[in-house]
SERO-4910 file (N, C-alpha, C, O; in steps of 0.05 Angstrom, whole numbers):
BEGIN
 pado doro    nc1    nc2    nc3   cac1   cac2   cac3    cc1    cc2    cc3    oc1    oc2    oc3
  Met    A     17    -24      0      0      0      0     18     25      0     36     27     16
  Gly    A     12     43    -18     29     67    -20     22     87      2      0     87     14
  Arg    A     41    103      9     37    124     29     23    148     17     27    155     -6
  Gly    A      7    161     33     -6    185     24     14    208     25     36    205     35
  Pro    A      6    231     16     24    255     16     31    263     44     14    261     62
  Ser    A     56    271     48     64    280     75     50    305     83     38    319     67
  Ile    A     52    311    109     40    335    120     52    359    106     38    379     99
  Glu    A     78    358    101     92    381     88     82    385     60     77    407     51
  Asn    A     78    362     45     69    364     18     40    375     17     33    391     -1
  Arg    A     24    366     36     -4    375     36     -5    405     43    -21    420     31
  Lys    A     13    414     61     15    442     68     24    459     44     13    480     38
  Asn    A     44    448     29     54    463      6     32    466    -16     29    487    -28
  Ala    A     16    444    -19     -6    445    -39    -27    466    -30    -38    481    -46
  Ser    A    -33    466     -4    -53    485      7    -43    513      4    -58    531     -3
  Asp    A    -17    518     10     -5    545      7     -6    554    -22    -11    578    -27
  Ala    A      0    536    -40      0    543    -69    -28    551    -77    -32    570    -92
  Lys    A    -48    536    -68    -76    542    -76    -84    569    -64    -97    585    -77
  Arg    A    -76    574    -39    -83    599    -26    -69    622    -40    -81    643    -44
  Gly    A    -44    618    -49    -30    639    -63    -43    646    -89    -44    669    -97
  Lys    A    -54    626   -103    -67    630   -129    -93    646   -124    -99    664   -139
  Ile    A   -107    640   -103   -132    654    -96   -125    683    -90   -138    702    -99
  Phe    A   -104    688    -74    -95    715    -67    -88    731    -93    -96    754    -95
  Thr    A    -74    718   -111    -66    732   -136    -90    741   -151    -90    763   -161
  Lys    A   -110    724   -153   -134    731   -168   -149    754   -154   -159    772   -167
  Ile    A   -151    753   -128   -165    774   -113   -150    801   -115   -163    822   -118
  Ile    A   -124    800   -114   -107    824   -116   -112    837   -144   -114    862   -146
  Arg    A   -113    821   -164   -119    832   -191   -146    845   -192   -150    867   -202
  Glu    A   -165    832   -179   -193    842   -179   -194    869   -164   -207    888   -173
  Ile    A   -180    870   -142   -179    895   -126   -167    917   -143   -176    940   -143
  Gly    A   -145    911   -157   -131    930   -173   -148    942   -196   -149    966   -200
  Val    A   -162    924   -210   -179    933   -232   -202    950   -222   -209    970   -234
  Ala    A   -213    942   -199   -236    957   -188   -226    985   -179   -240   1004   -184
  Ala    A   -203    986   -166   -193   1012   -157   -185   1030   -180   -190   1054   -179
  Arg    A   -174   1018   -200   -165   1034   -224   -190   1046   -238   -189   1068   -248
  Gly    A   -211   1030   -239   -235   1039   -253   -253   1058   -238   -266   1075   -250
  Gly    A   -254   1055   -211   -273   1071   -196   -261   1086   -172   -276   1097   -156
  Gly    A   -234   1086   -169   -221   1100   -147   -216   1082   -123   -227   1060   -122
  Gly    A   -199   1091   -105   -190   1075    -83   -207   1076    -58   -200   1064    -38
  Asp    A   -230   1090    -58   -247   1092    -35   -271   1072    -38   -288   1076    -55
  Pro    A   -271   1051    -22   -292   1031    -24   -320   1042    -18   -340   1030    -27
  Asn    A   -322   1064     -3   -348   1075      3   -361   1087    -22   -385   1090    -24
  Asn    A   -344   1095    -41   -354   1106    -66   -350   1088    -90   -354   1096   -113
  Asn    A   -341   1063    -85   -334   1045   -106   -345   1017    -98   -330   1001    -86
  Pro    A   -370   1011   -105   -381    985    -97   -366    961   -107   -364    941    -92
  Arg    A   -355    962   -131   -339    939   -141   -314    934   -124   -307    912   -118
  Leu    A   -301    956   -116   -278    953    -99   -286    941    -72   -271    925    -61
  Arg    A   -308    950    -61   -317    940    -35   -322    910    -37   -315    895    -18
  Val    A   -334    900    -59   -339    872    -62   -312    857    -62   -309    836    -50
  Ala    A   -293    867    -78   -266    854    -80   -252    854    -53   -239    834    -46
  Met    A   -254    876    -38   -241    877    -12   -254    857      8   -240    844     23
  Asp    A   -280    856      7   -295    836     24   -286    808     17   -283    791     35
  Lys    A   -282    802     -8   -273    776    -17   -245    770     -5   -239    748      4
  Gly    A   -228    791     -6   -201    787      4   -201    782     34   -187    764     44
  Leu    A   -216    798     49   -218    795     78   -229    768     85   -220    755    105
  Ala    A   -249    758     70   -261    732     75   -241    709     71   -244    688     82
  Ser    A   -221    715     54   -200    695     49   -176    698     67   -154    687     62
  Asn    A   -179    715     88   -158    720    107   -134    735     95   -112    732    104
  Met    A   -140    752     75   -119    769     65   -115    793     84   -135    804     94
  Ser    A    -91    801     89    -86    822    107    -94    849     95    -94    853     71
  Lys    A   -100    868    113   -107    895    104    -84    909     90    -88    925     71
  Asp    A    -59    902     98    -36    914     86    -33    906     56    -27    922     39
  Val    A    -39    880     51    -38    870     23    -59    884      6    -54    892    -16
  Ile    A    -83    887     18   -105    900      3    -98    929     -3   -102    938    -25
  Glu    A    -88    943     17    -81    971     14    -59    975     -7    -59    994    -23
  Arg    A    -40    957     -8    -18    958    -27    -29    954    -55    -20    967    -74
  Ala    A    -48    936    -58    -60    931    -85    -75    956    -94    -74    962   -118
  Ile    A    -88    969    -76   -103    993    -83    -83   1015    -91    -88   1029   -111
  Lys    A    -62   1018    -77    -42   1039    -82    -29   1034   -109    -23   1054   -124
  Lys    A    -23   1010   -116    -12   1003   -142    -32   1011   -165    -24   1021   -185
  Ala    A    -57   1005   -160    -77   1011   -180    -82   1041   -184    -88   1050   -207
  Thr    A    -80   1056   -163    -85   1084   -165    -60   1101   -170    -62   1126   -170
  Gly    A    -38   1088   -175    -14   1102   -183      5   1110   -161     26   1122   -166
  Glu    A     -2   1104   -136     16   1111   -114     40   1093   -113     61   1101   -102
  Leu    A     37   1069   -123     59   1050   -125     60   1039   -153     39   1038   -167
  Glu    A     83   1030   -162     85   1019   -189     72    991   -190     76    975   -172
  Gly    A     57    986   -211     43    961   -214     38    953   -243     44    968   -261
  Val    A     25    930   -246     19    920   -273    -10    926   -279    -28    924   -262
  Glu    A    -16    934   -304    -43    939   -312    -55    914   -324    -43    901   -341
  Tyr    A    -80    907   -315    -94    884   -325   -118    892   -341   -131    912   -336
  Glu    A   -124    876   -361   -147    880   -379   -169    860   -372   -163    836   -367
  Glu    A   -193    869   -373   -216    851   -368   -225    839   -394   -230    853   -414
  Ile    A   -229    813   -395   -239    799   -418   -259    778   -409   -255    764   -389
  Arg    A   -280    775   -425   -300    754   -419   -301    735   -444   -303    744   -466
  Tyr    A   -299    709   -438   -303    689   -459   -328    673   -453   -335    669   -430
  Glu    A   -341    664   -474   -365    648   -471   -363    624   -488   -349    623   -508
  Gly    A   -378    603   -480   -377    578   -496   -395    557   -485   -411    562   -467
  Tyr    A   -392    533   -496   -408    511   -488   -390    487   -480   -371    481   -493
  Ala    A   -397    475   -458   -385    450   -449   -401    427   -461   -422    432   -473
  Pro    A   -392    402   -458   -407    380   -468   -435    379   -456   -440    389   -434
  Gly    A   -454    369   -471   -482    367   -462   -497    393   -466   -520    396   -456
  Gly    A   -485    413   -480   -499    438   -484   -499    457   -460   -515    475   -459
  Val    A   -481    452   -441   -478    469   -417   -465    495   -425   -444    496   -438
  Ala    A   -478    517   -417   -467    544   -423   -446    552   -402   -449    546   -378
  Val    A   -425    565   -411   -403    572   -393   -394    601   -399   -391    609   -422
  Ile    A   -391    616   -377   -379    643   -379   -353    643   -364   -351    632   -342
  Val    A   -332    655   -376   -305    655   -364   -296    685   -363   -291    697   -383
  Asp    A   -294    695   -338   -285    723   -335   -255    723   -328   -246    708   -310
  Cys    A   -240    739   -342   -211    739   -339   -200    767   -334   -212    787   -341
  Leu    A   -177    768   -320   -161    792   -318   -133    785   -327   -121    766   -315
  Thr    A   -123    798   -347    -97    790   -358    -80    813   -367    -90    835   -373
  Asp    A    -54    808   -367    -35    827   -379    -25    817   -405     -6    828   -417
  Asn    A    -37    795   -415    -29    783   -441    -53    769   -453    -58    746   -448
  Arg    A    -67    784   -470    -92    773   -482    -87    748   -499   -103    730   -498
  Val    A    -65    748   -513    -58    725   -531    -55    700   -514    -66    679   -522
  Arg    A    -40    702   -492    -36    678   -475    -63    669   -464    -68    645   -463
  Thr    A    -79    687   -455   -104    680   -441   -124    666   -460   -135    645   -453
  Val    A   -128    677   -483   -147    665   -502   -137    637   -510   -153    619   -514
  Ala    A   -111    634   -513   -100    608   -521   -105    587   -498   -112    564   -504
  Asp    A   -101    595   -473   -105    577   -451   -135    570   -448   -141    546   -443
  Val    A   -152    589   -451   -181    584   -448   -191    566   -471   -206    547   -467
  Arg    A   -182    572   -496   -190    556   -519   -180    527   -516   -194    508   -523
  His    A   -156    524   -506   -144    497   -502   -161    481   -482   -167    457   -486
  Ala    A   -170    494   -460   -187    480   -441   -213    470   -453   -221    447   -449
  Phe    A   -226    488   -467   -251    481   -481   -247    457   -500   -262    438   -499
  Ser    A   -226    459   -516   -221    439   -536   -214    412   -524   -224    391   -533
  Lys    A   -197    412   -503   -188    388   -491   -211    372   -478   -211    348   -476
  Cys    A   -231    387   -468   -253    375   -453   -279    372   -470   -300    367   -459
  Gly    A   -276    374   -496   -299    369   -514   -319    392   -515   -342    388   -523
  Gly    A   -310    416   -508   -328    440   -510   -321    457   -534   -303    451   -549
  Asn    A   -335    479   -536   -330    498   -558   -333    526   -548   -352    533   -534
  Met    A   -313    544   -555   -316    572   -549   -336    585   -568   -337    578   -592
  Gly    A   -352    604   -558   -371    618   -574   -364    647   -577   -343    656   -568
  Thr    A   -381    662   -590   -377    690   -594   -388    706   -570   -402    695   -554
  Glu    A   -381    731   -569   -390    748   -547   -421    749   -547   -433    755   -568
  Gly    A   -432    744   -524   -461    745   -521   -475    719   -528   -500    717   -527
  Ser    A   -460    698   -535   -472    673   -544   -486    658   -522   -505    643   -527
  Val    A   -477    662   -497   -490    648   -474   -497    667   -451   -513    659   -434
  Ser    A   -485    690   -450   -490    708   -427   -519    716   -424   -527    724   -402
  Phe    A   -534    716   -445   -562    723   -443   -578    704   -426   -601    709   -418
  Met    A   -567    680   -421   -580    660   -404   -576    664   -374   -588    650   -358
  Phe    A   -560    684   -367   -552    689   -339   -561    716   -330   -565    735   -346
  Lys    A   -565    719   -303   -571    744   -291   -551    750   -269   -542    732   -255
  Arg    A   -543    775   -266   -525    784   -245   -541    787   -219   -560    803   -219
  Val    A   -534    773   -198   -549    774   -173   -530    774   -150   -507    766   -151
  Gly    A   -540    785   -127   -526    783   -102   -536    758    -87   -560    753    -87
  Val    A   -518    744    -74   -525    720    -59   -514    722    -31   -490    724    -27
  Leu    A   -531    721    -11   -523    720     17   -529    692     27   -553    684     29
  His    A   -509    676     33   -513    648     41   -511    644     71   -492    653     84
  Phe    A   -531    631     82   -532    625    110   -531    594    113   -548    580    102
  Ala    A   -511    584    127   -507    555    129   -529    542    145   -545    555    158
  Ala    A   -529    515    144   -548    499    159   -548    508    188   -527    513    200
  Gly    A   -572    509    200   -575    517    228   -583    546    231   -589    554    254
  Ala    A   -584    561    209   -592    589    211   -622    590    218   -637    572    211
  Asn    A   -630    611    231   -658    615    239   -674    624    214   -672    647    206
  Glu    A   -689    605    203   -703    611    177   -723    634    180   -724    651    162
  Glu    A   -737    635    202   -757    656    205   -744    683    208   -753    703    196
  Ala    A   -722    684    223   -708    710    227   -695    719    201   -697    743    194
  Val    A   -682    701    187   -669    708    162   -690    718    141   -686    738    128
  Thr    A   -712    703    139   -733    710    120   -745    737    126   -748    754    108
  Glu    A   -751    742    151   -763    767    158   -744    790    153   -752    811    142
  Ala    A   -719    787    160   -699    808    156   -694    813    127   -691    836    118
  Ala    A   -694    792    111   -689    794     82   -711    810     68   -706    827     52
  Ile    A   -736    803     76   -759    817     64   -758    847     72   -762    865     55
  Glu    A   -752    852     97   -750    879    107   -728    895     93   -731    919     88
  Ala    A   -706    881     86   -683    895     74   -687    899     44   -671    913     31
  Gly    A   -707    886     32   -712    890      4   -701    868    -15   -696    873    -38
  Ala    A   -696    844     -4   -686    822    -20   -707    814    -41   -731    818    -37
  Asp    A   -697    802    -62   -715    793    -84   -728    765    -78   -751    760    -85
  Asp    A   -712    748    -66   -722    720    -61   -706    707    -39   -684    715    -33
  Ile    A   -718    687    -27   -705    671     -6   -709    642    -13   -731    633    -18
  Val    A   -686    627    -15   -687    599    -22   -677    583      2   -655    587     11
  Val    A   -694    565     11   -687    547     34   -683    519     22   -700    508      9
  Tyr    A   -660    508     28   -653    481     17   -662    460     37   -651    458     59
  Pro    A   -682    444     29   -694    425     48   -675    403     58   -680    393     80
  Glu    A   -654    397     43   -637    375     52   -621    382     77   -615    364     93
  Asp    A   -615    408     81   -600    414    106   -609    440    119   -599    448    140
  Gly    A   -628    454    107   -638    479    119   -621    504    114   -627    525    124
  Ala    A   -601    501     96   -585    525     89   -603    544     73   -623    536     61
  Ile    A   -596    570     74   -613    590     62   -596    609     44   -574    617     51
  Asp    A   -607    615     20   -595    635      3   -615    658      1   -638    655     -5
  Val    A   -605    682      7   -620    707      3   -611    719    -23   -587    725    -26
  Leu    A   -629    723    -42   -621    733    -69   -630    762    -71   -652    770    -63
  Thr    A   -612    779    -83   -618    807    -87   -611    816   -115   -596    802   -129
  Ala    A   -623    838   -124   -614    850   -148   -585    860   -144   -578    866   -122
  Ala    A   -570    860   -166   -542    868   -163   -538    895   -150   -521    899   -134
  Asp    A   -555    915   -158   -552    942   -148   -562    945   -119   -558    966   -107
  Ala    A   -576    925   -109   -586    926    -81   -569    909    -62   -575    908    -38
  Tyr    A   -549    896    -73   -533    876    -57   -522    888    -32   -526    877    -10
  His    A   -508    911    -34   -495    922    -10   -516    932     10   -512    928     34
  Ala    A   -537    944      1   -558    954     19   -571    931     35   -575    933     59
  Val    A   -577    909     21   -589    886     35   -569    873     54   -576    867     77
  Lys    A   -545    870     45   -524    858     62   -519    874     87   -518    864    109
  Asp    A   -517    901     84   -512    919    107   -535    918    126   -531    917    150
  Ala    A   -560    918    115   -583    918    133   -585    892    149   -592    893    173
  Met    A   -580    870    136   -581    844    151   -559    842    171   -564    831    193
  Glu    A   -535    851    164   -513    850    184   -518    869    207   -512    862    230
  Ala    A   -531    892    202   -537    910    223   -558    898    242   -559    905    266
  Gly    A   -574    880    232   -593    866    249   -582    841    262   -597    825    273
  Gly    A   -556    837    260   -544    814    273   -544    788    256   -539    767    267
  Leu    A   -550    790    231   -551    766    213   -529    768    192   -534    777    170
  Lys    A   -505    760    200   -482    761    182   -481    735    165   -480    713    177
  Pro    A   -482    737    139   -481    712    123   -455    698    125   -434    710    130
  Asp    A   -455    671    121   -431    656    122   -414    660     97   -390    657     96
  His    A   -428    668     75   -415    674     50   -432    693     35   -457    690     34
  Ala    A   -420    713     22   -435    733      7   -420    740    -19   -395    743    -18
  Glu    A   -434    743    -41   -420    749    -66   -440    760    -87   -464    756    -85
  Leu    A   -428    774   -106   -443    781   -130   -435    761   -151   -411    756   -156
  Thr    A   -454    748   -164   -448    726   -182   -468    726   -205   -486    743   -206
  Phe    A   -464    707   -223   -483    703   -245   -498    677   -239   -485    657   -232
  Arg    A   -524    677   -242   -540    653   -240   -556    649   -266   -567    668   -277
  Ala    A   -557    624   -275   -571    618   -299   -601    618   -295   -611    612   -273
  Asp    A   -616    626   -316   -645    625   -315   -655    596   -312   -674    591   -298
  Asn    A   -641    578   -326   -648    549   -324   -622    532   -325   -604    538   -340
  Asp    A   -621    512   -307   -598    494   -307   -602    471   -326   -625    464   -333
  Ile    A   -580    459   -334   -580    435   -351   -568    412   -336   -545    413   -327
  Ala    A   -584    391   -333   -574    367   -319   -557    350   -337   -566    344   -360
  Val    A   -534    342   -328   -516    324   -343   -508    301   -325   -505    305   -301
  Glu    A   -505    278   -337   -499    254   -321   -476    238   -334   -467    244   -356
  Gly    A   -466    219   -319   -446    200   -329   -421    213   -339   -410    232   -327
  Asp    A   -411    203   -362   -386    213   -373   -388    243   -381   -368    258   -379
  Thr    A   -412    251   -389   -415    280   -396   -411    297   -372   -398    318   -374
  Ala    A   -422    289   -349   -418    304   -324   -389    306   -317   -379    327   -308
  Leu    A   -375    284   -320   -346    284   -314   -330    303   -332   -312    316   -323
  Gln    A   -337    303   -358   -324    321   -376   -330    350   -370   -312    367   -372
  Val    A   -355    356   -363   -362    384   -356   -346    392   -331   -335    414   -330
  Lys    A   -345    375   -311   -331    381   -286   -301    385   -292   -289    403   -281
  Lys    A   -290    369   -309   -261    372   -317   -256    399   -330   -237    412   -324
  Leu    A   -274    407   -348   -271    433   -361   -273    456   -341   -256    474   -342
  Leu    A   -293    456   -324   -296    477   -305   -272    479   -286   -263    501   -280
  Asp    A   -261    456   -278   -238    455   -261   -213    466   -275   -198    481   -264
  Met    A   -210    459   -300   -187    468   -316   -188    499   -319   -168    512   -316
  Leu    A   -212    509   -325   -215    538   -329   -209    553   -303   -195    573   -303
  Glu    A   -220    543   -281   -216    556   -255   -187    556   -246   -179    573   -231
  Asp    A   -172    536   -256   -144    534   -247   -125    552   -263   -102    555   -256
  Leu    A   -135    564   -285   -118    582   -301   -112    607   -286   -130    619   -273
  Asp    A    -88    616   -287    -79    640   -272    -95    665   -279   -101    682   -262
  Asp    A   -102    668   -305   -115    692   -314   -145    692   -310   -159    712   -314
  Val    A   -156    669   -302   -186    667   -299   -194    675   -270   -183    665   -251
  Gln    A   -212    694   -269   -222    703   -243   -246    687   -234   -248    679   -211
  Asp    A   -266    683   -252   -290    669   -245   -300    653   -268   -296    660   -292
  Val    A   -313    631   -262   -325    613   -282   -354    609   -273   -360    601   -251
  Phe    A   -373    613   -292   -401    609   -286   -412    590   -307   -405    591   -330
  Ser    A   -431    573   -298   -443    554   -317   -472    548   -308   -480    555   -285
  Asn    A   -487    536   -326   -514    528   -318   -516    498   -316   -537    486   -320
  Ala    A   -493    485   -308   -492    456   -305   -504    447   -278   -498    458   -257
  Asp    A   -521    427   -280   -531    413   -256   -517    386   -257   -526    367   -270
  Leu    A   -494    384   -243   -476    361   -247   -486    336   -233   -482    314   -243
  Gly    A   -497    339   -209   -506    315   -195   -482    300   -184   -459    309   -185
  Ala    A   -488    276   -173   -467    260   -159   -447    248   -178   -425    242   -170
  Asp    A   -454    244   -204   -437    230   -223   -410    245   -226   -389    232   -230
  Ala    A   -410    271   -225   -386    286   -229   -366    285   -206   -343    292   -209
  Tyr    A   -375    275   -184   -358    274   -160   -353    245   -151   -344    240   -128
  Ala    A   -359    226   -169   -355    198   -162   -326    191   -160   -318    168   -155
***
């Protein structure tokens, strides 16, 4: 019987993954600050990026340095925002949001992932019309459903989804109401376990068996690319993809 990875190797892998997450968040903070200024009170996109960094245990010093580089107080690299769209196996729609300093490299990497996993890149707008930009405040199992629901309605949320399998709750908001709803709920003592602005599909597509495995492989490959910030899809993978 072979030995599993050592504690040191597992730590190194975890550190590498954390470093990649930090790199992506730092890019996001930089682009947000460059586009809307370094004050999160007047720049909602920057505030979202900073919240993401803090939730990942990024230090305030690292965040402030990223903002200063973006606003010209420190020397830094400029990144370009690019969105790619396409289809995974089974007709699953995929959106890939990137921040890059080398467009040629990025498109080649994204195209390779689609091709290797049996998917196809599409043109701009080919799948994005199937998705809506929404805010999601997630409350883990054990949250007080009545309290969360009442506070969400009072705060102006669009919808509340309770998952019957474990009682977890998602509070959904319009993108432009995300911060107001989040602030109101937190002021009432209801801090979500996870909160984000994301894309959600109007309708999901269920895939099974080998197709589900191929879709999962493609999504994982895309998310692992250095220039990719976020990957969104309408895949309902089910248990087959995690077998």
